[in-house]
C-alpha positions as CSV (number, residue, x, y, z in Angstrom):
1,M,21.8,-11.5,-9.0
2,S,20.6,-12.2,-5.9
3,G,17.6,-10.1,-4.3
4,A,18.6,-8.3,-1.3
5,L,16.6,-10.6,1.2
6,S,17.1,-13.6,-0.9
7,H,18.6,-15.2,2.5
8,I,15.4,-14.4,4.3
9,R,12.4,-16.4,4.9
10,V,8.9,-15.4,5.6
11,L,6.2,-17.2,7.1
12,D,3.0,-14.9,6.5
13,L,-0.1,-15.7,8.4
14,S,-1.9,-12.4,7.4
15,R,-4.6,-11.5,5.0
16,V,-6.7,-9.2,3.0
17,L,-4.1,-6.3,2.7
18,A,-1.4,-4.4,4.8
19,G,0.1,-7.7,6.0
20,P,0.1,-9.5,2.7
21,W,1.2,-5.9,1.0
22,C,4.5,-6.0,3.7
23,G,5.1,-9.9,2.8
24,Q,4.8,-9.1,-1.0
25,I,7.6,-6.5,-0.5
26,L,9.5,-8.8,1.0
27,G,9.0,-11.3,-1.4
28,D,9.9,-8.8,-4.0
29,L,13.0,-8.0,-2.3
30,G,14.1,-11.6,-2.9
31,A,12.5,-13.1,0.4
32,E,11.0,-16.6,0.4
33,V,7.7,-15.9,1.3
34,I,5.4,-18.9,2.7
35,K,1.8,-17.7,2.7
36,V,-0.6,-19.5,5.5
37,E,-4.2,-20.1,4.6
38,R,-7.4,-21.6,5.7
39,P,-7.9,-25.0,3.7
40,G,-10.8,-24.6,1.2
41,T,-11.2,-20.6,1.8
42,G,-7.9,-19.1,2.1
43,D,-7.3,-15.4,2.1
44,D,-10.7,-13.5,2.4
45,T,-9.5,-11.2,-0.8
46,R,-9.3,-14.4,-3.0
47,H,-13.8,-13.8,-3.4
48,W,-13.6,-10.4,-3.2
49,G,-14.5,-9.7,-6.8
50,P,-16.0,-8.9,-9.5
51,P,-13.8,-8.6,-10.7
52,F,-12.0,-11.9,-11.2
53,L,-8.7,-13.0,-13.7
54,R,-10.1,-14.1,-16.6
55,D,-9.0,-17.6,-18.3
56,E,-7.6,-17.6,-22.0
57,Q,-11.3,-18.2,-23.1
58,G,-12.4,-14.9,-21.5
59,A,-14.3,-17.0,-18.3
60,D,-13.9,-15.5,-15.2
61,T,-11.2,-17.8,-12.9
62,S,-11.4,-18.3,-9.1
63,E,-8.9,-15.9,-8.3
64,A,-10.1,-12.0,-7.9
65,A,-8.1,-8.9,-9.0
66,Y,-8.1,-8.1,-5.3
67,Y,-6.1,-10.9,-4.0
68,L,-3.5,-10.9,-7.1
69,A,-2.8,-7.1,-6.5
70,A,-0.8,-8.3,-3.0
71,N,0.4,-11.6,-3.2
72,R,3.0,-12.3,-6.1
73,N,6.4,-13.9,-5.2
74,K,4.9,-16.2,-2.6
75,Q,4.1,-20.0,-1.7
76,S,0.5,-21.2,-0.2
77,L,0.6,-23.8,2.3
78,T,-2.8,-24.5,3.4
79,V,-2.8,-25.6,7.5
80,D,-6.0,-25.3,9.9
81,F,-4.0,-24.8,13.2
82,T,-7.0,-24.8,15.1
83,Q,-6.2,-28.6,15.1
84,A,-2.9,-29.6,17.0
85,E,-1.3,-31.0,14.4
86,G,-2.0,-27.8,12.6
87,Q,-0.4,-26.0,15.1
88,R,2.7,-28.3,15.0
89,I,2.6,-27.9,11.2
90,V,3.1,-23.9,11.7
91,R,5.7,-24.0,14.6
92,E,8.0,-25.7,13.2
93,P,8.3,-24.0,9.8
94,A,8.6,-20.7,12.3
95,A,11.6,-22.6,13.9
96,Q,13.4,-22.2,10.3
97,C,12.1,-18.7,9.7
98,D,13.4,-15.2,10.0
99,V,10.1,-13.4,10.3
100,L,6.7,-14.0,10.7
101,L,3.7,-11.4,9.9
102,E,0.2,-12.1,11.5
103,N,-2.7,-9.8,11.7
104,F,-5.0,-11.3,14.0
105,K,-7.1,-9.9,16.9
106,V,-4.8,-9.1,20.0
107,G,-4.1,-12.3,21.4
108,G,-6.0,-14.2,18.9
109,L,-2.9,-16.6,18.4
110,A,-1.8,-17.1,21.7
111,A,-4.4,-20.1,22.5
112,Y,-2.7,-22.0,19.4
113,G,0.8,-21.5,20.7
114,L,1.5,-19.0,17.9
115,D,2.0,-15.8,19.9
116,Y,5.4,-14.2,19.9
117,Q,6.2,-15.4,23.3
118,S,5.9,-19.2,22.6
119,L,7.6,-18.8,19.1
120,K,10.7,-16.9,20.7
121,A,11.1,-19.8,23.1
122,I,11.9,-22.1,20.0
123,N,13.6,-19.2,17.9
124,P,14.9,-16.4,19.2
125,R,16.0,-15.1,16.2
126,L,12.5,-14.6,14.9
127,V,11.2,-11.1,14.0
128,Y,8.0,-11.4,14.5
129,C,5.2,-8.4,13.3
130,S,1.7,-7.9,14.2
131,I,-0.5,-5.8,12.5
132,T,-3.8,-4.9,14.2
133,G,-6.4,-1.7,14.0
134,F,-5.3,0.1,17.4
135,G,-2.2,-1.5,18.3
136,Q,-1.5,-4.2,21.2
137,D,-2.8,-2.0,24.3
138,G,-5.0,1.0,24.8
139,P,-8.9,1.2,25.2
140,Y,-9.4,0.4,21.7
141,A,-7.0,-2.8,21.4
142,Q,-9.4,-5.6,21.4
143,R,-11.4,-3.4,18.2
144,A,-11.4,-4.8,14.9
145,G,-10.0,-2.0,12.6
146,Y,-10.6,-1.3,8.8
147,D,-9.4,1.0,6.5
148,F,-12.2,3.1,5.9
149,M,-13.0,3.1,9.7
150,I,-9.2,4.6,10.4
151,Q,-9.4,7.0,7.6
152,G,-12.3,8.6,9.3
153,L,-11.2,8.1,12.8
154,G,-7.5,8.9,12.4
155,G,-8.3,12.4,10.9
156,L,-7.6,11.6,6.9
157,M,-11.2,12.2,6.0
158,S,-11.9,15.5,7.8
159,L,-9.3,16.9,5.3
160,T,-10.5,15.1,2.3
161,G,-13.4,16.2,-0.2
162,R,-14.8,19.8,-1.0
163,A,-15.0,22.5,1.5
164,D,-18.5,23.4,3.5
165,G,-20.7,24.9,1.6
166,E,-19.2,23.8,-1.9
167,E,-21.6,21.7,-3.8
168,G,-20.5,18.2,-3.0
169,A,-19.1,19.3,0.5
170,G,-18.9,16.3,2.6
171,P,-16.0,14.1,4.0
172,I,-14.6,11.2,1.6
173,K,-12.4,8.4,1.8
174,V,-9.5,7.9,-0.5
175,G,-10.0,5.5,-3.4
176,V,-7.7,2.8,-2.5
177,A,-7.3,1.6,0.8
178,L,-4.5,3.7,1.5
179,T,-4.3,3.0,5.7
180,D,-3.6,-0.4,4.8
181,I,-1.2,0.1,1.9
182,L,0.9,2.5,4.2
183,T,0.9,0.4,7.1
184,G,2.0,-2.6,4.9
185,L,4.8,-0.5,3.8
186,Y,5.6,0.6,7.4
187,A,5.4,-3.0,8.8
188,A,8.2,-4.0,6.0
189,V,10.4,-0.8,7.1
190,G,10.0,-2.3,10.8
191,V,10.9,-5.5,9.8
192,M,14.0,-4.8,7.6
193,A,15.2,-2.8,10.7
194,A,14.4,-5.6,12.9
195,L,16.9,-7.8,11.1
196,N,19.8,-5.5,10.9
197,H,19.2,-5.1,14.5
198,R,19.6,-8.7,14.2
199,E,22.9,-8.7,12.6
200,Q,24.2,-6.9,15.8
201,S,22.2,-8.1,18.6
202,G,21.9,-12.1,17.4
203,L,18.1,-11.7,18.5
204,G,14.7,-10.9,16.6
205,Q,12.2,-9.1,18.4
206,Y,8.4,-8.2,18.3
207,I,7.2,-5.0,16.1
208,D,3.6,-4.1,17.1
209,T,2.4,-2.1,13.9
210,A,-1.2,-0.3,14.0
211,L,-3.5,1.2,11.6
212,L,-4.3,4.1,13.3
213,D,-0.8,4.7,14.2
214,V,0.1,4.7,10.8
215,Q,-2.6,7.1,9.8
216,V,-1.9,9.7,12.6
217,A,2.2,9.4,11.4
218,C,0.9,9.7,7.6
219,L,-1.5,13.1,8.6
220,G,1.9,15.1,7.6
221,N,2.5,18.6,7.3
222,Q,-1.5,18.8,8.1
223,A,-1.1,17.3,11.9
224,L,1.8,19.6,12.1
225,N,-0.5,22.6,10.9
226,Y,-2.9,21.4,14.2
227,L,-0.1,21.0,16.3
228,A,1.6,24.2,15.7
229,T,-1.6,26.5,16.0
230,G,-4.2,24.2,17.7
231,V,-6.8,24.6,14.4
232,S,-8.1,21.9,12.8
233,P,-7.3,22.0,9.1
234,R,-10.7,21.8,7.1
235,R,-11.4,20.4,3.6
236,M,-10.4,22.2,1.1
237,G,-11.4,20.1,-1.6
238,N,-8.0,19.8,-4.3
239,A,-6.5,22.7,-2.6
240,H,-3.3,23.2,-0.6
241,P,-3.2,24.3,2.9
242,N,0.3,25.6,2.7
243,I,0.5,26.4,-1.0
244,V,-1.2,28.6,-3.9
245,P,-1.8,28.3,-7.0
246,Y,-1.9,24.3,-6.1
247,Q,-5.1,22.4,-7.1
248,D,-6.8,21.3,-10.1
249,F,-8.2,24.1,-12.6
250,P,-10.6,23.6,-15.5
251,T,-9.6,23.8,-19.1
252,A,-11.2,24.1,-22.6
253,D,-11.4,20.3,-22.8
254,G,-11.1,18.9,-19.1
255,D,-8.8,20.1,-16.1
256,I,-5.0,20.7,-15.3
257,I,-3.5,20.1,-12.0
258,L,-1.2,23.1,-11.3
259,T,1.2,22.8,-8.7
260,V,3.3,25.7,-7.9
261,G,6.1,25.2,-5.6
262,N,7.9,28.7,-5.5
263,D,7.8,32.2,-6.6
264,G,9.5,31.8,-9.4
265,Q,7.5,29.1,-10.7
266,F,4.4,31.5,-10.2
267,R,6.1,34.5,-12.3
268,R,6.8,32.0,-15.2
269,F,2.9,30.8,-15.2
270,C,1.9,34.0,-15.1
271,E,4.1,34.9,-18.0
272,V,2.3,31.7,-20.0
273,A,-1.0,32.4,-19.2
274,G,-0.6,36.1,-20.7
275,H,-1.2,37.9,-17.2
276,P,2.3,39.1,-16.0
277,E,0.9,41.7,-13.9
278,W,-0.3,39.1,-11.5
279,A,3.0,38.3,-10.4
280,Q,3.8,42.2,-9.8
281,D,0.7,42.5,-7.6
282,P,1.6,42.6,-3.8
283,R,-1.5,40.3,-3.2
284,F,-0.1,37.4,-5.2
285,A,3.8,38.0,-5.2
286,S,4.8,35.9,-2.4
287,N,3.5,32.5,-1.6
288,K,2.4,33.6,2.0
289,A,0.2,36.7,0.0
290,R,-1.0,34.1,-2.4
291,V,-2.7,31.5,0.8
292,A,-3.6,34.9,2.4
293,H,-5.6,35.8,-1.3
294,R,-6.7,32.9,-2.9
295,A,-10.1,33.7,-2.6
296,E,-9.2,36.5,-5.0
297,L,-6.5,34.4,-7.2
298,I,-7.9,31.3,-7.9
299,P,-11.0,32.6,-9.6
300,L,-8.9,34.7,-11.9
301,I,-7.0,31.3,-13.0
302,R,-9.9,29.5,-13.5
303,Q,-10.9,32.4,-16.2
304,A,-7.6,31.9,-17.9
305,T,-7.5,27.9,-17.8
306,V,-10.4,27.3,-20.0
307,F,-9.1,29.0,-22.9
308,R,-6.9,26.5,-24.1
309,S,-6.7,22.5,-23.9
310,T,-5.5,20.3,-21.0
311,A,-2.4,19.2,-23.6
312,E,-1.8,22.9,-24.8
313,W,-1.4,24.1,-20.8
314,V,0.9,21.0,-20.6
315,A,3.0,21.5,-23.3
316,A,3.5,25.2,-22.8
317,L,3.9,25.0,-19.0
318,E,6.3,22.3,-18.9
319,Q,8.3,24.3,-21.8
320,A,8.3,27.5,-19.0
321,G,9.3,24.9,-16.1
322,V,6.1,25.2,-14.5
323,P,4.8,21.7,-12.9
324,C,1.7,20.9,-13.9
325,G,-0.1,17.1,-15.4
326,P,-3.5,16.1,-16.5
327,I,-6.0,13.7,-14.1
328,N,-5.8,10.5,-15.7
329,D,-7.9,7.8,-15.1
330,L,-6.2,4.2,-15.3
331,A,-6.6,3.7,-19.0
332,Q,-4.8,6.5,-19.4
333,V,-2.2,6.2,-16.6
334,F,-0.9,2.6,-18.0
335,A,-1.1,4.1,-21.8
336,D,1.2,7.1,-20.5
337,P,4.6,6.6,-21.9
338,Q,6.8,7.7,-18.6
339,V,5.1,4.8,-17.4
340,R,5.1,2.6,-20.3
341,H,8.9,3.2,-20.1
342,R,9.2,2.8,-16.3
343,G,7.8,-0.6,-16.9
344,L,5.3,-0.4,-14.4
345,K,2.8,-2.7,-16.0
346,V,4.2,-6.5,-16.1
347,E,3.1,-9.9,-17.1
348,M,3.7,-13.1,-15.5
349,A,3.1,-16.5,-16.0
350,H,-0.1,-17.9,-14.3
351,P,-1.7,-21.4,-14.6
352,L,-5.7,-20.6,-14.7
353,S,-5.1,-17.7,-17.5
354,G,-1.9,-18.1,-19.1
355,S,-0.7,-15.2,-17.7
356,V,-1.5,-12.6,-15.2
357,P,-0.9,-8.6,-15.0
358,Q,0.9,-7.1,-12.1
359,V,1.9,-3.5,-11.2
360,A,5.6,-3.4,-10.8
361,S,7.5,-2.8,-7.3
362,P,8.7,1.1,-7.3
363,L,11.8,-0.1,-6.0
364,R,14.9,0.2,-8.3
365,L,18.4,-1.3,-6.7
366,S,21.0,-1.4,-9.0
367,A,23.1,-4.5,-7.5
368,S,19.9,-6.6,-6.1
369,P,17.2,-5.6,-8.2
370,V,13.4,-6.6,-7.3
371,A,12.5,-10.0,-9.4
372,Y,9.0,-11.4,-10.5
373,R,9.5,-15.3,-9.5
374,N,6.2,-16.5,-8.7
375,P,2.6,-14.9,-9.4
376,P,0.0,-14.8,-6.8
377,P,-0.5,-18.7,-5.8
378,L,-3.1,-20.9,-6.2
379,L,-5.0,-22.0,-2.9
380,G,-2.3,-24.4,-1.1
381,E,-0.3,-24.4,-4.1
382,H,2.9,-25.3,-2.7
383,S,1.6,-27.3,0.8
384,E,3.0,-30.8,-0.7
385,A,6.1,-29.5,-1.9
386,L,6.9,-27.0,1.4
387,L,5.6,-30.1,3.6
388,R,8.3,-32.2,2.1
389,R,11.4,-29.7,2.1
390,L,10.6,-28.0,5.5
391,L,9.2,-31.0,7.8
392,G,10.6,-34.0,5.8
393,M,7.0,-35.5,5.6
394,S,6.3,-38.7,3.4
395,E,3.3,-39.1,0.6
396,E,1.6,-41.0,2.9
397,Q,1.9,-38.6,6.0
398,I,0.8,-35.8,3.7
399,A,-2.1,-37.7,2.8
400,G,-3.4,-38.6,6.2
401,L,-3.4,-34.8,7.0
402,R,-5.4,-34.1,3.8
403,E,-8.1,-36.7,5.2
404,A,-8.0,-35.6,8.3
405,G,-8.9,-32.1,7.3
406,V,-5.4,-30.5,8.3
407,I,-4.2,-29.4,5.4
């Protein structure tokens, strides 16, 4: 079976995470993705270690784990497009591509004739996706944007962390570069929407994607909590602003997360906890009342949950139909029976280590499933093959480019 995007060719000039994440999604769905990198150094994240991938003898290879997370199902072409011949090597494949991804500073590719207007002139069907920190216009457009900075500026860190007055209070970033990853997802959605539009219009288009825009959009219900009331939500630790009880609680041997989403679930929780009277108490009988009286309810629940282990609570609450779960570290995550059953860890053959672990795509398509065709490529691994196939170059021409430092 062919992938859903097996007819699509992508030229990926992006690096680090947001752009490569988008390219990996497109590649997982079947697209041919050509990753253009700087000769000698490549994507910055190749060097963002330790940890590095280890070879079969246990020694570090040149491939950082960070790079390996976002670059499977791609081919690597090394080109110095600050040189005129390098610009030609990028422009000619762009004329044969459906999509171009880039995350250079605003206007940064115009000097090399690789901006949208220049490439649109030779390929009107091209879908050109730019990813920047702040977008192509506005007072911050020329600023560089990084995930951590955007988590702060875009409001996420004002919502994440323990409440003022609690021990350890203060803003905290999310433990992964979530804004970058969400931007990659939005970029992939935008690319696929533009490709669908091209089916009707025959023309490509330009996509302006910004980390700040994505971060603000992904404030979700918290953004509307503010817009509807004019009151900025505050940090609440692991508590939920609109639902109670919906947070972590201590157990005899660790912690458990309760995610009680309605009054029926709360009644069943109270029965399992041995306190059915809570569900009859006017302060706690409805979610609206529980939100208003969380300061009284939460300590009562904490006093009850410490008398059983996490496993005991999970077993009892699951049987009663009350959503709950443990707080796992990553060793526990990848040992979890559901994670194992769903095959969320996969192995791919790799020339330096024999195999490389990968986290599986969460996309499950019945007719055009994701395929793991190529491991994250070595720097310039496919340069010669691509130059021969796409540009028709001879061995002598390729050797000359290598001597000149163009590839």
